[in-house]
Biopython code that builds the backbone (N, CA, C, O; Angstrom):
import numpy as np
from Bio.PDB.StructureBuilder import StructureBuilder

atoms = [
    (1, "MET", "N", (-178.303, 149.164, 5.064)),
    (1, "MET", "CA", (-179.485, 148.570, 4.464)),
    (1, "MET", "C", (-179.554, 148.991, 3.008)),
    (1, "MET", "O", (-179.218, 150.122, 2.659)),
    (2, "GLY", "N", (-179.985, 148.090, 2.180)),
    (2, "GLY", "CA", (-180.072, 148.363, 0.757)),
    (2, "GLY", "C", (-181.418, 148.930, 0.366)),
    (2, "GLY", "O", (-182.288, 149.174, 1.202)),
    (3, "LYS", "N", (-181.558, 149.126, -0.900)),
    (3, "LYS", "CA", (-182.796, 149.652, -1.467)),
    (3, "LYS", "C", (-183.791, 148.507, -1.647)),
    (3, "LYS", "O", (-183.439, 147.458, -2.187)),
    (4, "GLN", "N", (-185.015, 148.704, -1.203)),
    (4, "GLN", "CA", (-186.046, 147.678, -1.329)),
    (4, "GLN", "C", (-186.699, 147.761, -2.700)),
    (4, "GLN", "O", (-187.093, 148.837, -3.153)),
    (5, "LEU", "N", (-186.808, 146.599, -3.360)),
    (5, "LEU", "CA", (-187.428, 146.505, -4.677)),
    (5, "LEU", "C", (-188.523, 145.446, -4.636)),
    (5, "LEU", "O", (-188.481, 144.522, -3.823)),
    (6, "SER", "N", (-189.480, 145.590, -5.501)),
    (6, "SER", "CA", (-190.515, 144.577, -5.661)),
    (6, "SER", "C", (-190.358, 143.981, -7.053)),
    (6, "SER", "O", (-190.384, 144.702, -8.051)),
    (7, "ILE", "N", (-190.195, 142.654, -7.118)),
    (7, "ILE", "CA", (-190.014, 141.993, -8.409)),
    (7, "ILE", "C", (-191.032, 140.868, -8.567)),
    (7, "ILE", "O", (-191.560, 140.350, -7.584)),
    (8, "THR", "N", (-191.293, 140.505, -9.804)),
    (8, "THR", "CA", (-192.163, 139.376, -10.106)),
    (8, "THR", "C", (-191.340, 138.344, -10.855)),
    (8, "THR", "O", (-190.696, 138.659, -11.856)),
    (9, "LEU", "N", (-191.363, 137.108, -10.367)),
    (9, "LEU", "CA", (-190.623, 136.019, -10.992)),
    (9, "LEU", "C", (-191.590, 135.016, -11.594)),
    (9, "LEU", "O", (-192.705, 134.850, -11.097)),
    (10, "PRO", "N", (-191.172, 134.347, -12.661)),
    (10, "PRO", "CA", (-191.987, 133.235, -13.156)),
    (10, "PRO", "C", (-192.125, 132.190, -12.041)),
    (10, "PRO", "O", (-191.233, 132.047, -11.205)),
    (11, "ASN", "N", (-193.233, 131.471, -12.035)),
    (11, "ASN", "CA", (-193.490, 130.492, -10.974)),
    (11, "ASN", "C", (-192.337, 129.520, -10.783)),
    (11, "ASN", "O", (-191.959, 129.220, -9.650)),
    (12, "ARG", "N", (-191.781, 129.031, -11.869)),
    (12, "ARG", "CA", (-190.684, 128.061, -11.779)),
    (12, "ARG", "C", (-189.495, 128.633, -11.018)),
    (12, "ARG", "O", (-188.926, 127.958, -10.159)),
    (13, "LEU", "N", (-189.115, 129.874, -11.326)),
    (13, "LEU", "CA", (-187.991, 130.499, -10.635)),
    (13, "LEU", "C", (-188.327, 130.796, -9.178)),
    (13, "LEU", "O", (-187.495, 130.603, -8.292)),
    (14, "ALA", "N", (-189.539, 131.261, -8.933)),
    (14, "ALA", "CA", (-189.949, 131.560, -7.557)),
    (14, "ALA", "C", (-189.932, 130.289, -6.712)),
    (14, "ALA", "O", (-189.475, 130.312, -5.569)),
    (15, "ASP", "N", (-190.423, 129.186, -7.263)),
    (15, "ASP", "CA", (-190.424, 127.914, -6.532)),
    (15, "ASP", "C", (-189.004, 127.446, -6.245)),
    (15, "ASP", "O", (-188.708, 126.995, -5.139)),
    (16, "GLU", "N", (-188.133, 127.551, -7.229)),
    (16, "GLU", "CA", (-186.729, 127.157, -7.048)),
    (16, "GLU", "C", (-186.066, 128.027, -5.987)),
    (16, "GLU", "O", (-185.318, 127.525, -5.147)),
    (17, "LEU", "N", (-186.333, 129.309, -6.023)),
    (17, "LEU", "CA", (-185.793, 130.236, -5.028)),
    (17, "LEU", "C", (-186.240, 129.826, -3.630)),
    (17, "LEU", "O", (-185.420, 129.745, -2.716)),
    (18, "GLU", "N", (-187.517, 129.570, -3.461)),
    (18, "GLU", "CA", (-188.053, 129.175, -2.152)),
    (18, "GLU", "C", (-187.425, 127.864, -1.679)),
    (18, "GLU", "O", (-187.103, 127.721, -0.499)),
    (19, "GLN", "N", (-187.251, 126.914, -2.586)),
    (19, "GLN", "CA", (-186.647, 125.629, -2.218)),
    (19, "GLN", "C", (-185.213, 125.810, -1.738)),
    (19, "GLN", "O", (-184.797, 125.190, -0.760)),
    (20, "ARG", "N", (-184.469, 126.649, -2.418)),
    (20, "ARG", "CA", (-183.064, 126.856, -2.030)),
    (20, "ARG", "C", (-182.947, 127.580, -0.697)),
    (20, "ARG", "O", (-182.064, 127.273, 0.104)),
    (21, "VAL", "N", (-183.821, 128.525, -0.460)),
    (21, "VAL", "CA", (-183.821, 129.212, 0.838)),
    (21, "VAL", "C", (-184.215, 128.216, 1.930)),
    (21, "VAL", "O", (-183.577, 128.168, 2.982)),
    (22, "ALA", "N", (-185.252, 127.426, 1.689)),
    (22, "ALA", "CA", (-185.709, 126.442, 2.676)),
    (22, "ALA", "C", (-184.633, 125.396, 2.972)),
    (22, "ALA", "O", (-184.533, 124.911, 4.099)),
    (23, "ALA", "N", (-183.832, 125.049, 1.967)),
    (23, "ALA", "CA", (-182.771, 124.059, 2.143)),
    (23, "ALA", "C", (-181.552, 124.642, 2.845)),
    (23, "ALA", "O", (-180.625, 123.909, 3.189)),
    (24, "GLY", "N", (-181.544, 125.952, 3.059)),
    (24, "GLY", "CA", (-180.428, 126.585, 3.752)),
    (24, "GLY", "C", (-179.304, 127.052, 2.856)),
    (24, "GLY", "O", (-178.261, 127.486, 3.344)),
    (25, "ALA", "N", (-179.499, 126.970, 1.549)),
    (25, "ALA", "CA", (-178.456, 127.439, 0.631)),
    (25, "ALA", "C", (-178.263, 128.944, 0.752)),
    (25, "ALA", "O", (-177.174, 129.464, 0.509)),
    (26, "TYR", "N", (-179.329, 129.635, 1.130)),
    (26, "TYR", "CA", (-179.298, 131.086, 1.323)),
    (26, "TYR", "C", (-180.070, 131.416, 2.593)),
    (26, "TYR", "O", (-181.000, 130.704, 2.972)),
    (27, "ALA", "N", (-179.676, 132.500, 3.242)),
    (27, "ALA", "CA", (-180.359, 132.914, 4.469)),
    (27, "ALA", "C", (-181.783, 133.379, 4.183)),
    (27, "ALA", "O", (-182.699, 133.131, 4.967)),
    (28, "ASP", "N", (-181.953, 134.052, 3.057)),
    (28, "ASP", "CA", (-183.279, 134.550, 2.687)),
    (28, "ASP", "C", (-183.316, 134.831, 1.189)),
    (28, "ASP", "O", (-182.309, 134.688, 0.495)),
    (29, "ARG", "N", (-184.479, 135.228, 0.702)),
    (29, "ARG", "CA", (-184.647, 135.493, -0.736)),
    (29, "ARG", "C", (-183.722, 136.596, -1.216)),
    (29, "ARG", "O", (-183.160, 136.515, -2.308)),
    (30, "SER", "N", (-183.567, 137.627, -0.399)),
    (30, "SER", "CA", (-182.710, 138.755, -0.790)),
    (30, "SER", "C", (-181.280, 138.306, -1.048)),
    (30, "SER", "O", (-180.658, 138.714, -2.028)),
    (31, "GLU", "N", (-180.762, 137.459, -0.156)),
    (31, "GLU", "CA", (-179.395, 136.979, -0.324)),
    (31, "GLU", "C", (-179.262, 136.177, -1.619)),
    (31, "GLU", "O", (-178.271, 136.309, -2.337)),
    (32, "ALA", "N", (-180.257, 135.350, -1.911)),
    (32, "ALA", "CA", (-180.215, 134.535, -3.125)),
    (32, "ALA", "C", (-180.247, 135.403, -4.377)),
    (32, "ALA", "O", (-179.463, 135.188, -5.302)),
    (33, "VAL", "N", (-181.137, 136.370, -4.410)),
    (33, "VAL", "CA", (-181.246, 137.253, -5.578)),
    (33, "VAL", "C", (-179.975, 138.088, -5.720)),
    (33, "VAL", "O", (-179.472, 138.265, -6.830)),
    (34, "SER", "N", (-179.458, 138.598, -4.614)),
    (34, "SER", "CA", (-178.218, 139.388, -4.664)),
    (34, "SER", "C", (-177.062, 138.552, -5.196)),
    (34, "SER", "O", (-176.276, 139.022, -6.019)),
    (35, "ASP", "N", (-176.960, 137.310, -4.723)),
    (35, "ASP", "CA", (-175.901, 136.426, -5.192)),
    (35, "ASP", "C", (-176.028, 136.174, -6.695)),
    (35, "ASP", "O", (-175.037, 136.208, -7.424)),
    (36, "GLY", "N", (-177.250, 135.925, -7.147)),
    (36, "GLY", "CA", (-177.477, 135.707, -8.575)),
    (36, "GLY", "C", (-177.112, 136.914, -9.417)),
    (36, "GLY", "O", (-176.521, 136.778, -10.488)),
    (37, "LEU", "N", (-177.461, 138.086, -8.934)),
    (37, "LEU", "CA", (-177.130, 139.311, -9.680)),
    (37, "LEU", "C", (-175.630, 139.554, -9.711)),
    (37, "LEU", "O", (-175.093, 139.967, -10.739)),
    (38, "ARG", "N", (-174.936, 139.301, -8.587)),
    (38, "ARG", "CA", (-173.476, 139.451, -8.582)),
    (38, "ARG", "C", (-172.840, 138.520, -9.613)),
    (38, "ARG", "O", (-171.937, 138.923, -10.346)),
    (39, "GLU", "N", (-173.314, 137.273, -9.666)),
    (39, "GLU", "CA", (-172.792, 136.317, -10.647)),
    (39, "GLU", "C", (-173.056, 136.787, -12.075)),
    (39, "GLU", "O", (-172.176, 136.709, -12.932)),
    (40, "LEU", "N", (-174.265, 137.271, -12.324)),
    (40, "LEU", "CA", (-174.624, 137.768, -13.653)),
    (40, "LEU", "C", (-173.735, 138.936, -14.058)),
    (40, "LEU", "O", (-173.228, 138.973, -15.180)),
    (41, "PHE", "N", (-173.545, 139.884, -13.154)),
    (41, "PHE", "CA", (-172.725, 141.056, -13.470)),
    (41, "PHE", "C", (-171.273, 140.657, -13.719)),
    (41, "PHE", "O", (-170.628, 141.200, -14.616)),
    (42, "ALA", "N", (-170.754, 139.711, -12.933)),
    (42, "ALA", "CA", (-169.376, 139.253, -13.126)),
    (42, "ALA", "C", (-169.223, 138.566, -14.477)),
    (42, "ALA", "O", (-168.227, 138.767, -15.172)),
    (43, "ARG", "N", (-170.217, 137.750, -14.849)),
    (43, "ARG", "CA", (-170.164, 137.059, -16.141)),
    (43, "ARG", "C", (-170.219, 138.061, -17.292)),
    (43, "ARG", "O", (-169.490, 137.922, -18.275)),
    (44, "GLU", "N", (-171.084, 139.068, -17.171)),
    (44, "GLU", "CA", (-171.169, 140.091, -18.218)),
    (44, "GLU", "C", (-169.865, 140.865, -18.338)),
    (44, "GLU", "O", (-169.430, 141.184, -19.444)),
    (45, "GLU", "N", (-169.240, 141.170, -17.202)),
    (45, "GLU", "CA", (-167.966, 141.894, -17.225)),
    (45, "GLU", "C", (-166.878, 141.047, -17.881)),
    (45, "GLU", "O", (-166.077, 141.561, -18.662)),
    (46, "ALA", "N", (-166.846, 139.750, -17.567)),
    (46, "ALA", "CA", (-165.859, 138.853, -18.177)),
    (46, "ALA", "C", (-166.069, 138.761, -19.685)),
    (46, "ALA", "O", (-165.104, 138.763, -20.449)),
    (47, "LEU", "N", (-167.319, 138.681, -20.110)),
    (47, "LEU", "CA", (-167.617, 138.633, -21.542)),
    (47, "LEU", "C", (-167.183, 139.924, -22.227)),
    (47, "LEU", "O", (-166.590, 139.888, -23.305)),
    (48, "ASP", "N", (-167.472, 141.050, -21.611)),
    (48, "ASP", "CA", (-167.090, 142.336, -22.180)),
    (48, "ASP", "C", (-165.570, 142.443, -22.298)),
    (48, "ASP", "O", (-165.058, 142.931, -23.306)),
    (49, "THR", "N", (-164.854, 141.991, -21.279)),
    (49, "THR", "CA", (-163.393, 142.010, -21.310)),
    (49, "THR", "C", (-162.873, 141.136, -22.448)),
    (49, "THR", "O", (-161.964, 141.535, -23.176)),
    (50, "TRP", "N", (-163.457, 139.936, -22.601)),
    (50, "TRP", "CA", (-163.045, 139.034, -23.676)),
    (50, "TRP", "C", (-163.318, 139.657, -25.046)),
    (50, "TRP", "O", (-162.480, 139.580, -25.944)),
    (51, "LEU", "N", (-164.492, 140.273, -25.203)),
    (51, "LEU", "CA", (-164.827, 140.898, -26.486)),
    (51, "LEU", "C", (-163.856, 142.019, -26.828)),
    (51, "LEU", "O", (-163.456, 142.166, -27.983)),
    (52, "ARG", "N", (-163.481, 142.801, -25.837)),
    (52, "ARG", "CA", (-162.584, 143.933, -26.085)),
    (52, "ARG", "C", (-161.140, 143.506, -26.312)),
    (52, "ARG", "O", (-160.370, 144.244, -26.926)),
    (53, "SER", "N", (-160.763, 142.337, -25.830)),
    (53, "SER", "CA", (-159.376, 141.900, -25.980)),
    (53, "SER", "C", (-159.256, 140.811, -27.042)),
    (53, "SER", "O", (-158.914, 141.107, -28.187)),
    (54, "GLU", "N", (-159.529, 139.570, -26.687)),
    (54, "GLU", "CA", (-159.306, 138.449, -27.604)),
    (54, "GLU", "C", (-160.155, 138.520, -28.869)),
    (54, "GLU", "O", (-159.637, 138.328, -29.969)),
    (55, "ALA", "N", (-161.433, 138.789, -28.731)),
    (55, "ALA", "CA", (-162.301, 138.828, -29.914)),
    (55, "ALA", "C", (-161.915, 139.981, -30.829)),
    (55, "ALA", "O", (-161.909, 139.832, -32.051)),
    (56, "ALA", "N", (-161.596, 141.118, -30.249)),
    (56, "ALA", "CA", (-161.196, 142.268, -31.058)),
    (56, "ALA", "C", (-159.894, 141.977, -31.798)),
    (56, "ALA", "O", (-159.741, 142.343, -32.963)),
    (57, "LEU", "N", (-158.958, 141.319, -31.119)),
    (57, "LEU", "CA", (-157.692, 140.953, -31.754)),
    (57, "LEU", "C", (-157.926, 140.004, -32.931)),
    (57, "LEU", "O", (-157.350, 140.183, -34.005)),
    (58, "ALA", "N", (-158.771, 139.000, -32.722)),
    (58, "ALA", "CA", (-159.067, 138.044, -33.795)),
    (58, "ALA", "C", (-159.735, 138.747, -34.972)),
    (58, "ALA", "O", (-159.433, 138.453, -36.128)),
    (59, "TYR", "N", (-160.633, 139.665, -34.679)),
    (59, "TYR", "CA", (-161.302, 140.419, -35.744)),
    (59, "TYR", "C", (-160.287, 141.237, -36.544)),
    (59, "TYR", "O", (-160.320, 141.249, -37.775)),
    (60, "ASP", "N", (-159.394, 141.914, -35.840)),
    (60, "ASP", "CA", (-158.371, 142.712, -36.520)),
    (60, "ASP", "C", (-157.476, 141.834, -37.394)),
    (60, "ASP", "O", (-157.138, 142.216, -38.514)),
    (61, "GLU", "N", (-157.091, 140.659, -36.889)),
    (61, "GLU", "CA", (-156.260, 139.742, -37.670)),
    (61, "GLU", "C", (-156.997, 139.270, -38.920)),
    (61, "GLU", "O", (-156.405, 139.169, -39.995)),
    (62, "LEU", "N", (-158.274, 138.983, -38.777)),
    (62, "LEU", "CA", (-159.071, 138.529, -39.916)),
    (62, "LEU", "C", (-159.201, 139.621, -40.973)),
    (62, "LEU", "O", (-159.153, 139.341, -42.171)),
    (63, "ARG", "N", (-159.363, 140.847, -40.534)),
    (63, "ARG", "CA", (-159.451, 141.956, -41.496)),
    (63, "ARG", "C", (-158.132, 142.135, -42.232)),
    (63, "ARG", "O", (-158.119, 142.512, -43.404)),
    (64, "THR", "N", (-157.026, 141.869, -41.551)),
    (64, "THR", "CA", (-155.704, 142.003, -42.154)),
    (64, "THR", "C", (-155.417, 140.867, -43.135)),
    (64, "THR", "O", (-154.822, 141.083, -44.191)),
    (65, "ASP", "N", (-155.848, 139.645, -42.774)),
    (65, "ASP", "CA", (-155.566, 138.471, -43.610)),
    (65, "ASP", "C", (-156.834, 137.637, -43.757)),
    (65, "ASP", "O", (-157.128, 136.790, -42.914)),
    (66, "SER", "N", (-157.579, 137.878, -44.824)),
    (66, "SER", "CA", (-158.854, 137.184, -45.025)),
    (66, "SER", "C", (-158.673, 135.684, -45.269)),
    (66, "SER", "O", (-159.648, 134.935, -45.225)),
    (67, "ALA", "N", (-157.452, 135.239, -45.522)),
    (67, "ALA", "CA", (-157.200, 133.807, -45.700)),
    (67, "ALA", "C", (-157.430, 133.037, -44.399)),
    (67, "ALA", "O", (-157.572, 131.815, -44.413)),
    (68, "LEU", "N", (-157.466, 133.751, -43.286)),
    (68, "LEU", "CA", (-157.723, 133.111, -41.994)),
    (68, "LEU", "C", (-159.194, 132.738, -41.813)),
    (68, "LEU", "O", (-159.535, 131.971, -40.912)),
    (69, "ALA", "N", (-160.057, 133.277, -42.661)),
    (69, "ALA", "CA", (-161.498, 133.041, -42.533)),
    (69, "ALA", "C", (-161.845, 131.590, -42.859)),
    (69, "ALA", "O", (-161.195, 130.951, -43.686)),
    (70, "LEU", "N", (-162.876, 131.086, -42.197)),
    (70, "LEU", "CA", (-163.368, 129.734, -42.438)),
    (70, "LEU", "C", (-164.751, 129.814, -43.066)),
    (70, "LEU", "O", (-165.538, 130.705, -42.746)),
    (71, "ASP", "N", (-165.044, 128.871, -43.968)),
    (71, "ASP", "CA", (-166.409, 128.828, -44.496)),
    (71, "ASP", "C", (-167.267, 127.982, -43.550)),
    (71, "ASP", "O", (-166.756, 127.382, -42.604)),
    (72, "ALA", "N", (-168.560, 127.942, -43.813)),
    (72, "ALA", "CA", (-169.496, 127.272, -42.906)),
    (72, "ALA", "C", (-169.170, 125.790, -42.718)),
    (72, "ALA", "O", (-169.278, 125.272, -41.606)),
    (73, "SER", "N", (-168.778, 125.112, -43.778)),
    (73, "SER", "CA", (-168.480, 123.680, -43.650)),
    (73, "SER", "C", (-167.245, 123.449, -42.777)),
    (73, "SER", "O", (-167.192, 122.474, -42.027)),
    (74, "GLN", "N", (-166.262, 124.332, -42.870)),
    (74, "GLN", "CA", (-165.078, 124.215, -42.019)),
    (74, "GLN", "C", (-165.440, 124.449, -40.548)),
    (74, "GLN", "O", (-164.940, 123.756, -39.662)),
    (75, "VAL", "N", (-166.297, 125.413, -40.303)),
    (75, "VAL", "CA", (-166.731, 125.688, -38.930)),
    (75, "VAL", "C", (-167.469, 124.480, -38.370)),
    (75, "VAL", "O", (-167.200, 124.054, -37.246)),
    (76, "ARG", "N", (-168.406, 123.920, -39.150)),
    (76, "ARG", "CA", (-169.155, 122.745, -38.696)),
    (76, "ARG", "C", (-168.212, 121.577, -38.403)),
    (76, "ARG", "O", (-168.389, 120.869, -37.411)),
    (77, "ALA", "N", (-167.222, 121.378, -39.252)),
    (77, "ALA", "CA", (-166.276, 120.277, -39.057)),
    (77, "ALA", "C", (-165.471, 120.477, -37.773)),
    (77, "ALA", "O", (-165.243, 119.521, -37.033)),
    (78, "ARG", "N", (-165.041, 121.699, -37.505)),
    (78, "ARG", "CA", (-164.281, 121.972, -36.280)),
    (78, "ARG", "C", (-165.143, 121.773, -35.036)),
    (78, "ARG", "O", (-164.682, 121.229, -34.033)),
    (79, "ILE", "N", (-166.388, 122.216, -35.110)),
    (79, "ILE", "CA", (-167.294, 122.039, -33.971)),
    (79, "ILE", "C", (-167.553, 120.555, -33.736)),
    (79, "ILE", "O", (-167.554, 120.100, -32.592)),
    (80, "ALA", "N", (-167.770, 119.805, -34.798)),
    (80, "ALA", "CA", (-168.003, 118.362, -34.668)),
    (80, "ALA", "C", (-166.788, 117.669, -34.059)),
    (80, "ALA", "O", (-166.938, 116.797, -33.203)),
    (81, "ALA", "N", (-165.596, 118.045, -34.489)),
    (81, "ALA", "CA", (-164.375, 117.445, -33.955)),
    (81, "ALA", "C", (-164.219, 117.771, -32.472)),
    (81, "ALA", "O", (-163.860, 116.902, -31.676)),
    (82, "LEU", "N", (-164.484, 119.007, -32.106)),
    (82, "LEU", "CA", (-164.403, 119.408, -30.699)),
    (82, "LEU", "C", (-165.420, 118.633, -29.868)),
    (82, "LEU", "O", (-165.105, 118.149, -28.781)),
    (83, "HIS", "N", (-166.628, 118.519, -30.382)),
    (83, "HIS", "CA", (-167.676, 117.769, -29.686)),
    (83, "HIS", "C", (-167.256, 116.311, -29.499)),
    (83, "HIS", "O", (-167.405, 115.751, -28.413)),
    (84, "ASN", "N", (-166.740, 115.713, -30.548)),
    (84, "ASN", "CA", (-166.319, 114.311, -30.471)),
    (84, "ASN", "C", (-165.203, 114.113, -29.453)),
    (84, "ASN", "O", (-165.205, 113.124, -28.720)),
    (85, "ARG", "N", (-164.248, 115.043, -29.400)),
    (85, "ARG", "CA", (-163.167, 114.952, -28.409)),
    (85, "ARG", "C", (-163.724, 115.035, -26.994)),
    (85, "ARG", "O", (-163.334, 114.261, -26.120)),
    (86, "ARG", "N", (-164.634, 115.972, -26.774)),
    (86, "ARG", "CA", (-165.207, 116.130, -25.429)),
    (86, "ARG", "C", (-166.042, 114.920, -25.029)),
    (86, "ARG", "O", (-166.018, 114.505, -23.871)),
    (87, "MET", "N", (-166.769, 114.360, -25.969)),
    (87, "MET", "CA", (-167.572, 113.173, -25.666)),
    (87, "MET", "C", (-166.668, 111.985, -25.343)),
    (87, "MET", "O", (-167.004, 111.164, -24.489)),
    (88, "ALA", "N", (-165.529, 111.890, -26.017)),
    (88, "ALA", "CA", (-164.589, 110.799, -25.767)),
    (88, "ALA", "C", (-163.946, 110.923, -24.387)),
    (88, "ALA", "O", (-163.581, 109.916, -23.781)),
    (89, "GLU", "N", (-163.807, 112.156, -23.886)),
    (89, "GLU", "CA", (-163.216, 112.380, -22.564)),
    (89, "GLU", "C", (-164.142, 111.926, -21.447)),
    (89, "GLU", "O", (-163.683, 111.542, -20.371)),
    (90, "ASP", "N", (-165.438, 111.969, -21.699)),
    (90, "ASP", "CA", (-166.412, 111.600, -20.657)),
    (90, "ASP", "C", (-166.533, 110.148, -20.513)),
    (90, "ASP", "O", (-167.308, 109.672, -19.684)),
]
sb = StructureBuilder()
sb.init_structure("model")
sb.init_model(0)
sb.init_chain("A")
sb.init_seg("    ")
for serial, (resi, resn, name, xyz) in enumerate(atoms, 1):
    if name == "N":
        sb.init_residue(resn, " ", resi, " ")
    sb.init_atom(name, np.array(xyz, "f"), 0.0, 1.0, " ", f" {name:<3s}", serial, name[0])
structure = sb.get_structure()
């Protein structure tokens, strides 16, 4: 048996939780909250791993060669191009 906690949720989240339990997506509220927390912790761990590996590597490369840096207009253009490609795929 786990540790019992008392939490307060915003009405919208509490209603959604109750609906999902009632629909059978979860056996009870505890299972739903536990599942959500496991997902949150896994996502945070994945982000931390990415920051320590890929992001850190990119930062080190940028410090070594500042010519790799992009100005704001270049960033906006790349984001717009990526968005346009994704919209075209749909």
